[in-house]
NULUMKOL-194597 format. One record per atom (N, C-alpha, C): residue in three letters; x negated, y, z. Coordinates in steps of 0.2 Angstrom, whole numbers, plus 5000, padded with zeros to 4 digits. Layout:
<sites>
ALAXYZ/...
</sites>
This chain:
<sites>
MET501350464939/MET501450444946/MET500750424948/PHE500650434954/PHE500050404958/PHE500350354963/ASP500250284961/ASP500550234965/ASP500050224971/ALA500350244977/ALA499850244983/ALA499850174987/HIS500250124984/HIS500250054988/HIS500350004983/LEU499749964981/LEU499849914977/LEU499349854980/HIS499549794978/HIS499149734980/HIS498949694974/TYR498349674973/TYR498149624968/TYR497749574971/ASN498149514972/ASN497949454976/ASN497749404972/ALA497349354974/ALA497149294970/ALA497649264966/GLU498249254969/GLU498849224966/GLU499049264960/ASP499049334961/ASP499249374955/ASP498749364949/ALA498049354951/ALA497549354946/ALA497649284942/VAL497949234945/VAL498149174941/VAL498649184935/HIS499049234936/HIS499649244931/HIS499449304927/SER499049354929/SER498849404925/SER498149434926/ALA497749434920/ALA497049454921/ALA497049534922/PRO496549554924/PRO496449624926/PRO496649674920/GLU496449654914/GLU496649694908/GLU497349704908/ALA497749644909/ALA498449654908/ALA498749694914/MET498549694920/MET498749734925/MET498649814924/ILE498049824921/ILE497849894919/ILE498349914914/ALA498449874909/ALA498949894904/ALA499649904906/GLN499849874911/GLN500549884914/GLN500549944918/LEU500049964921/LEU500050024925/LEU500050084920/GLN499650084915/GLN499650134910/GLN500250144906/ALA500550084904/ALA501250084901/ALA501750124905/ASN501650124911/ASN502150154916/ASN501950224918/ARG501450254914/ARG501250314915/ARG500950324923/VAL500650284925/VAL500350284932/VAL499650324931/LEU499550374934/LEU498950414933/LEU498350384937/ALA498550354943/ALA498050324948/ALA498450284952/ALA498050234955/ALA498350184960/ALA497850164965/ALA498150164971/ALA497750144977/ALA497950064978/VAL497450024977/VAL497549954977/VAL497149914982/THR497449864986/THR497049824990/THR497149754987/GLY496749704990/GLY496749634988/GLY496649584993/ARG496749524992/ARG496649464996/ARG496449414992/PRO495749384992/PRO495249414997/PRO495049484995/PRO494749515000/PRO494549584999/PRO494249604992/GLU493849564990/GLU493449584984/GLU493849574977/GLN494449544978/GLN494849534972/GLN495049604968/VAL495149654972/VAL495349714969/VAL494749744965/LEU494149724966/LEU493549754962/LEU493649734955/GLN493949674954/GLN494049654947/GLN494449714943/LEU494949734946/LEU495349794943/LEU494949854942/HIS494549874948/HIS494149934948/HIS493649934942/ALA493349874941/ALA492849874936/ALA493149884929/GLN493749864928/GLN494049874922/GLN494249954920/ALA494449984926/ALA494650054925/ALA494550094931/PRO493850114932/PRO493650144939/PRO494050214940/SER494250244935/SER494550314936/SER495250304938/LEU495550244936/LEU496250234938/LEU496350194944/ILE495950144946/ILE496050104952/ILE495550124957/LEU495850144963/LEU495550164969/LEU495550114974/PRO495050074975/PRO495050014979/PRO495150024987/MET495649994990/MET495649994997/MET495449935000/LEU495049935005/LEU494749875008/LEU495249835012/GLY495449785010/GLY495949735014/GLY495449695018/VAL495749665023/VAL495349625028/VAL495549555028/TYR496049535024/TYR496349465024/TYR495949425019/ARG495749365021/ARG495449325016/ARG495949265014/THR496449255018/THR496949205017/THR497649235019/PRO498149205017/PRO498849235019/PRO498949225027/ALA498549175030/ALA498649165037/ALA498349225041/ASP497849255038/ASP497449315042/ASP497949365043/LYS498449375040/LYS498949435041/LYS499249435048/ALA499249375051/ALA499549365058/ALA499049365063/THR498349355061/THR497849335066/THR497249385066/TRP497149425061/TRP496549465060/TRP496349505066/MET496849535070/MET496749575076/MET496349535081/ASN496249475081/ASN495949435086/ASN495249405083/ASP495049425077/ASP494449405074/ASP493849445076/VAL493549425081/VAL492949475084/VAL492449485079/GLY492349445074/GLY491849455069/GLY492049505063/LEU492649515063/LEU492949555057/LEU492649625057/PRO492549665063/PRO492249735062/PRO491649735059/LYS491149685060/LYS490549685057/LYS490549675050/ARG491049625048/ARG491149615041/ARG491349675037/VAL491849715040/VAL492149775037/VAL491549825037/GLU491149835042/GLU490649885042/GLU490149865036/GLN489949805035/GLN489449785030/GLN489849795023/THR490449775022/THR490749785016/THR490849855014/LEU491049905019/LEU491149975017/LEU490450005015/ALA489949975017/ALA489250005015/ALA489049985008/ASP489349935005/ASP489149904999/ASP489649924993/GLY490249944994/GLY490749954989/GLY491050024988/PRO491450024983/PRO491750094981/PRO492350104984/TRP492450094991/TRP493050084994/TRP493350164996/ARG493950164995/ARG494250234996/ARG494750235002/ALA494950185005/ALA495350175011/ALA495250105013/VAL495550095019/VAL495550025022/VAL496350005024/GLY496449945022/GLY497149925023/GLY497349885017/GLU497949855018/GLU498449865022/GLU498349825028/LEU498449855034/LEU498349815041/LEU499049815044/HIS499249745045/HIS499949735048/HIS499849725056/LEU500149765060/LEU500049765067/LEU500649795071/PHE500849765076/PHE501349785080/PHE501249795087/ALA501649825091/ALA501549855098/ALA501149805102/GLU501249745103/GLU500949705107/GLU500149695106/ASP499949715100/ASP499249705098/ASP498949775097/ARG499249825099/ARG499049895097/ARG498349915101/ARG498249885106/ARG497549895110/ARG497049845108/SER497149805103/SER496649765100/SER495949795099/PRO495449775102/PRO494749805101/PRO494549795094/VAL494749745090/VAL494549735083/VAL494949785079/PHE495549805080/PHE495949855077/PHE495649925078/LEU495449935084/LEU495250005086/LEU494550015083/ARG494149965083/ARG493449975080/ARG493549985072/ILE493949945069/ILE494049955062/ILE494350035061/VAL494750055065/VAL494950125064/VAL494350175065/GLU493950155070/GLU493350205070/GLU492850195064/LEU492750135061/LEU492350125056/LEU492650165050/ALA493250165048/ALA493550195043/ALA493550275044/THR493750295050/THR493750365051/THR493050395051/SER492550365053/SER491850385053/SER491650395045/ARG491950365041/ARG491750375034/ARG492250415030/GLY492750445034/GLY493250495031/GLY493750455026/LEU493850385028/LEU494350345024/LEU495050345028/PRO495550355024/PRO496250345027/PRO496350265028/LEU496750255033/LEU497050185034/LEU497750175032/LEU497850125029/LEU498550105027/LEU498850055032/LEU499350075036/LEU499550035042/LEU500250015041/HIS500449955042/HIS501149925042/HIS501249915049/CYS501549955053/CYS501649955060/CYS502249995063/ASP502249985069/ASP502850015073/ASP502550085076/PRO503050125079/PRO502850185081/PRO502250185087/ALA502350135091/ALA501850125097/ALA501150115094/VAL501050085089/VAL500350085086/VAL500150145084/ILE500550185081/ILE500350255078/ILE500150295085/ASP500550295090/ASP500350335096/ASP499750315099/THR499650245099/THR498950225102/THR498350245098/LEU498450235092/LEU497950245087/LEU497650325088/PHE498150365088/PHE497950435088/PHE497750455095/GLU497950425100/GLU497750435107/GLU496950415107/ARG496850355104/ARG496150335105/ARG495650365099/VAL495950375093/VAL495450405088/VAL495850465085/PRO495950525088/PRO496350575086/PRO496150605079/GLU495550595077/GLU495350625071/GLU495450575065/ALA495850525066/ALA495950475061/ALA496450505056/THR496450475050/THR496950495044/THR497350425043/VAL498050425043/VAL498450365043/VAL498950375038/ILE499050325034/ILE499650315029/ILE500050265032/TRP500650285034/TRP501150245037/TRP501550205032/ALA501350145030/ALA501650105025/ALA502450095026/HIS502850105021/HIS503550095021/HIS503950145026/ALA503650195027/ALA503950245032/ALA504050215039/GLY503650165040/GLY503650125047/GLY504150075048/ALA504150045054/ALA504549995055/ALA505250015056/TYR505350075058/TYR506050105059/TYR506050175055/PRO506250165049/PRO506250215044/PRO506850265044/TYR506850305050/TYR507450345051/TYR507150415051/PRO507450465047/PRO507250535046/PRO507150565053/PRO507550565058/PRO507350595064/PRO506750575068/LEU506650505068/LEU506050485071/LEU505450505067/LEU505450495060/LEU504850515056/LEU504750595057/ARG505250635057/ARG505150705058/ARG504750715065/ASP504950685070/ASP504550685076/ASP503850665076/TYR503750615072/TYR503050595071/TYR502650635067/LEU502950665062/LEU502550705057/LEU502350775061/GLN502850795066/GLN502650855070/GLN502150835075/ARG502050775077/ARG501550765082/ARG500850755079/TYR500850725073/TYR500150705071/TYR500050735064/PRO499650785063/PRO499550825057/PRO499250785052/ASP498850725054/ASP498550685049/ASP498850615048/LEU499550615049/LEU499950565047/LEU500250575041/TYR500250525036/TYR500550535030/TYR501050475029/ILE501550475025/ILE502050425024/ILE502050395017/ASP502050335016/ASP502150295010/ASP502850275010/LEU503250285005/LEU503950265004/LEU504050205000/SER503550164999/SER503650104996/SER504150054999/VAL504550024995/VAL505049974997/VAL505650005001/ARG505650075001/ARG506150115005/ARG506650155000/ASP506650134994/ASP507050174989/ASP507750174990/GLN508050114993/GLN508750104994/GLN508950145000/ARG508450155005/ARG508550205011/ARG508550275009/VAL508050295005/VAL507950365003/VAL508550384998/ALA508750334994/ALA509250354989/ALA509650294988/PRO510150284992/PRO510650224991/PRO511050224985/ASP511050174981/ASP511350174975/ASP511050224970/GLY510450244971/GLY510150294967/GLY510250364968/GLN510650384973/GLN510850454975/GLN510450474982/LEU510050524981/LEU509650544987/LEU510050554993/ASP509850524998/ASP510250535005/ASP510150605008/PRO510650645010/PRO510550705012/PRO510050715018/GLN510050665023/GLN509550675028/GLN508750665026/TRP508750615021/TRP508050605018/TRP507850665014/GLU508350695010/GLU508150755006/GLU507950805010/LEU508250825016/LEU508050875020/LEU507350865023/LEU507150805025/LEU506550785028/LEU505950795022/LEU506150765016/LEU505650775011/LEU505550845009/LEU506050885009/LEU505950965008/LEU505550995014/GLU505650975020/GLU505251005025/GLU504550985025/TYR504350915024/TYR503750895024/TYR503450865017/SER503550915012/SER503450885005/SER502650875004/ASP502250895009/ASP501550885008/ASP501350815011/ARG501750785014/ARG501550725018/ARG501850655016/PHE502150655010/PHE502450595008/PHE502150575001/MET502150505000/MET501850474994/MET502350414992/VAL502250404986/VAL502750344983/VAL502250284981/GLY502550224981/GLY502250164979/GLY502650114977/VAL502450064974/VAL502950004972/VAL502849954977/ASP502249944980/ASP502049884984/ASP502149814981/THR501649794977/THR501649734974/THR501449674979/TYR501949664984/TYR501749614989/TYR501849544986/SER502049534980/SER502149464978/SER502049474970/THR501849414967/THR501849414960/THR502449434956/GLN503049414959/GLN503649434956/GLN503749504956/ARG503549544962/ARG503549614962/ARG503149644956/TRP502649614954/TRP502249644948/TRP502749634942/HIS503149584942/HIS503549574936/HIS504049624936/ALA504249654941/ALA504849704942/ALA504549774942/TYR503849784941/TYR503549844942/TYR503949904938/ALA504049894932/ALA504349944928/ALA505049964930/GLU505449914933/GLU506049934936/GLU506049974942/VAL505549954946/VAL505449994953/VAL505250064951/VAL504750074947/VAL504550134945/VAL505050184942/SER505550154938/SER506150194936/SER506550214942/GLN506650164947/GLN507050184952/GLN506750244956/ILE506050244957/ILE505750294961/ILE505850364957/ARG505750354950/ARG505750424947/ARG506450444947/ASN506950404947/ASN507650434947/ASN507750474953/TRP507550454959/TRP507750494965/TRP507250554966/LEU506650544963/LEU506150604963/LEU506450654959/ASP506750644953/ASP507050694949/ASP507650734952/GLN507850704958/GLN508450744961/GLN508150794966/LEU507450804966/LEU507150854971/LEU506950904966/PRO506750964969/PRO506451024966/PRO505851004962/GLU505651024957/GLU505051004953/GLU504451004957/GLU504351064961/GLU503751064965/GLU503651014970/VAL504250994973/VAL504250944978/VAL504150874975/SER504550864969/SER504450794966/SER503750784964/GLY503450834961/GLY502750824959/GLY502250814965/ALA502350844971/ALA501950834976/ALA502050764979/LEU502650734979/LEU502750664981/LEU502450614976/ALA502550634969/ALA502450584964/ALA501650574963/TYR501250634964/TYR500550624963/TYR500150664967/ARG500350734968/ARG499850774971/ARG499650764978/ASN500050734982/ASN499850724989/ASN499350664989/ALA499550614986/ALA499050554986/ALA498350574983/ALA498450614977/ALA497750634974/ALA497350674979/ARG497650724983/ARG497350764988/ARG497050714993/LEU497450674996/LEU497250625001/LEU496650584999/PHE496650554993/PHE496150514991/PHE495550554987/GLY495550614988/GLY495050654985/GLY494950654978/GLN495550654974/GLN495450654967/GLN495750724964/SER495550744959/SER495750804955/SER496350794951/VAL496950824953/VAL497550814949/VAL497450834942/ASP497050894941/ASP496950914934/ASP496550864930/GLN496050834933/GLN495650784929/GLN496150724928/PHE496550704932/PHE497050644931/PHE497450664924/VAL497750724924/VAL498150744919/VAL497750744912/MET497150774913/MET496750784907/MET496550714904/ASN496450664908/ASN496250594906/ASN496850564903/PHE497450574906/PHE498050534904/PHE498250564897/
</sites>
């Protein structure tokens, strides 16, 4: 599996050293993982331990409070620009943003910075943000975290049709995709139609979520196994590998 949505924050490091986190991912047969951190440089500790396994995403939050205010920090784009120039970053995010702030100059500048470097953005947002982003920066590549704020198959189908560079991360939506472990028919049809646009992830938004990592991975693999093999393989690792510019063959060989 390629886990497309993980967090390794300062509070996680208090409980588990980078070596332990890497061992946990390897024990769960994770081929690669896109990981963000708070503060941003936190994830570099993981990357240093396993650079072929950990693909660092540049987070922009220094403290938990920044999650609600970052879009008003006029100095943030400059810091992001400087940090992107200095590190091995493979994406930007996770950015939390909702409709009332969708025209934030800070947000739009960060979108421009990521896009100019060919980096996808991981966004936790509602549909209005997606519309505004592609209106202003149509060449952007976006990963819509958790299938968006309104994770309904008809809405997602509409947005996937509108925006060819929109991808969807299904982290924390396993009970919607497969209630009680059984793949929902509407979701199954959507995943079959757009099998090249979805990715899976655990989203370790808390230290407790890291403790439940193996259980969540098992749940994801359970509903993936209900899809045709070609589709389940695309969702499990091939789509994310392609988006992050990694060779699937090299992953499998290394693993």
